[in-house]
N, C-alpha and C positions, 0 to 999 in steps of 0.2 A: 402516529403513522402518517397522517395527511401530509404533515411538513416533510417528512422523509420522501414520499412519493412525489411531492411537488419539486423537491431539490432534484431528484432522479429525471423528472420531465424536464426541467429547465437546462440540466446538463447535457441531456440528449439534443435538445434544441441548439445549445451553445456549439456543440460538435460539427454542427453545419456550417460554421461561420470560418472562413479561410484561415484567419489569424489564429483563432484558438485551436483548429485543427492542426496546424503547424507545431504549435506548442506541444500538442498532444503526441505527435508521431515522432520527433526527434528524439527525445530521451530514451524510449524502448529500441529505437534503432541502433543508438551509440551503445546502448548496454549489451545488445545482442552481438554486434560486432565485437566488442571487448570480449565477451566471455566465450564466446566460439573461437576466436583467437587464442585464448587461454586452455581452453578445452583441447584444441589440436595439439599445443605445446606439452601439456602434462597428462594426455590420455592415459598412457599406459601406467604410470605412476599412481595416477587417479584409480584406475581399476584395482590394482593392487592393494592399496589403502582400504578401498571398500570392501574387497575381498576379506581383508583382515577383520572388518566389522561383521561381515556375514559369518565368519569362522566362528564368533561368540555364540551363534545359535547352535544348540547341539544338533549334528546331523541325522537327518531321517534316514531310516532304512529302506531308501530307494535306490535301485540300480543306476538311475540317472541322476543322483543328487549333486554330483559335481557340476554338471551341466546347469542344474537349476541354480546352484550357488553362484556359478560365473555370471548368468545372467541377471541374478539378484544384485549383485555387484554393480554392474552395468547399470541397471535401473536405479540403484541409490546415487550413483555418480552423476547420472542425467538429472535426477531430483535436485541433487546439489547444485548442479549448473543452473538449472531453472529457477531455483529460489535466488541464486547470485544475481541473474538477469532480472529478476523481479524487485530485489531491493536496491539493485543498482539504478534501475529506472525512477524508482519511488524516490530515491536520493537526489537524482538529477531533476525530476519533477518539482520536488519540495524545496530545493535550494535555488534552482536557476529558472524554471519555466513557471512557477506558481507565482512569482511576483508579477509577471507579466499578465498572467491568466486572472489574477485578483484586480488589475487595472482595468481589463476588459470587462469582466462581470460586473464590477462596482459601477463603471461609468455607464453600463447599460440597463442594471437592475437596482442598483442601490446608490444612486449620485448624491442623495441627501446625507448619507452617514459620513460624519467626521472622522477623521483618522487620528488616533490618540495612542497609537502603540509605541512602545520603548524598546530600544536595542533588538529592533525586529531581525535583521539578518542575523546576528550572532545568537540570538535566542531560537530562530528557525533552524540554525546549522546545528547547533548543541542539542535540540530537541530531536532532530533527525538522525544525527550520529547515534545518539544514545538508544533511541528506539531500534535503528537498524542494528546495533549492537547486540542487543537483547534478542532481536529476531534471529540473527545469524546462530547465536548461541544456541538458542531454542532449537531452530532446525537442525543442528548438527546432533543435539540430543535426541531429538525425535526421529532421527534416521532408523535405528533398528526397529523401532515401533511400526514403521511403514510397511514391514513385512508381514504385520498382523493382518489378516484379512478384514477388509472393511476400515481398514485405519486410514488408508489413503483417501478415502472418501470424507472423512471428517477432521482428522487433525490439522492438514493443511488449511481446510476453510476456517476453523477456529482460530488457528494462529494468524492467518491473514486478517482476520477480524480484528483482532487485537492490534495488528500493526497498523492496520488503515485508521483506526480511531486514535490511536495514541500519537500517530505522526500527524495527521491532517487537521484535527481538532484545534491544535494549537496554531498550525500555520495559517488556517483559513482566518484565524480571529487576530492575529499578531499584530497585524497593521492598523486596525480600526478600534480594537478594543483596548481600554486600560487594564491594568493587571487586575484590579478589583472586578471589573466587568467580565474579565475572562474567567476567574475563579468562579463567579455566581453562573455564567453561562454553562461552564463544563459541569458543575454540580446539577444544575437544573434540567440539563438536555443529555444526561449520561445515557438514558436508554435509546433516545434517538440517534445519538452518535454509534452506539453498538449495533443498531439496526441498520444504519448506513453503511457501518463497517462490513456487516455480514453481507448485504446486497453487493457491495463493490468487490468482496472477496470472491463472491460466487461468479462475478463477471469475469474476474481474473482466471477462470477456469475454462472459458468458453473460447475455443480456437479462433484464432484471428482476432476476435474482439479483445483477447487479452493484451494485445499490442497497445491498445489505448486504455487499458485498465487504470494504470497509475494516473494518468491525466483526468479521466472521467471521475476517478475517485477524488482527486483534487477538486474538481468542480462542484461534485456533490457536497463535499464538505464546505466549500466557500459559500454556496447558495444557503445550505441548512444552518451555517454558523452565522452569516450576516443578515438573514432574515431573522434569526433568534435575537440577534444584537439589535436590529430595528425594533422588534416588538417589546423587547426589554427597556428599551430607552423611551419609547411611546407611553408603555404603562407606568414609567417612572416620571413621566411628566416633563421628559427633556424634549426640547424643541429641536427638531432635526433640521 
């Protein structure tokens, strides 16, 4: 856990640097503008679609059930768009902003680490698209469950944890680690990556702070991954 807390502290420090902060801000802003525009265009059809999902729940014997069902449909639609904003921001960070973030972080904190990654761009793109597709399908399957009391507090957090560690553990190491080193690091640091994914997923639920959550998540995993890579090479007697 000490390594995870250290990665969080270094990431918060990095966000005070102007160039890092810019790379953290533009992806969520682009994602927000994109999906707000889509929401305005399809809102009526979206509410009708979510109303169909709500209708799968047996109606309760309340006088105001129709009103509750309508607002439940609105809530599910908002939750869907919020998820799409988040996954789009993650995609933009992982594919476009992260390479620059890695350059900045590596030059500042890990200048001695050699870069031995292979097919970095395509590997990162495939990993991010694959994780994003699974996340979107999971979100859609999870929507009816969000109507269960308490589920809204737990399910998005756990699913966000999976997405964060699945996406950024690879991207953080892709430029520096060889394939064999990456396999070893993911296997040996699995619990650390999940703890980091949980902490950053929780940060994504904090108002205003959630705008920076995708890039902050990337920074945490870069620090966690590169520190683990440096430690593994040192323990293996590799001269850095």
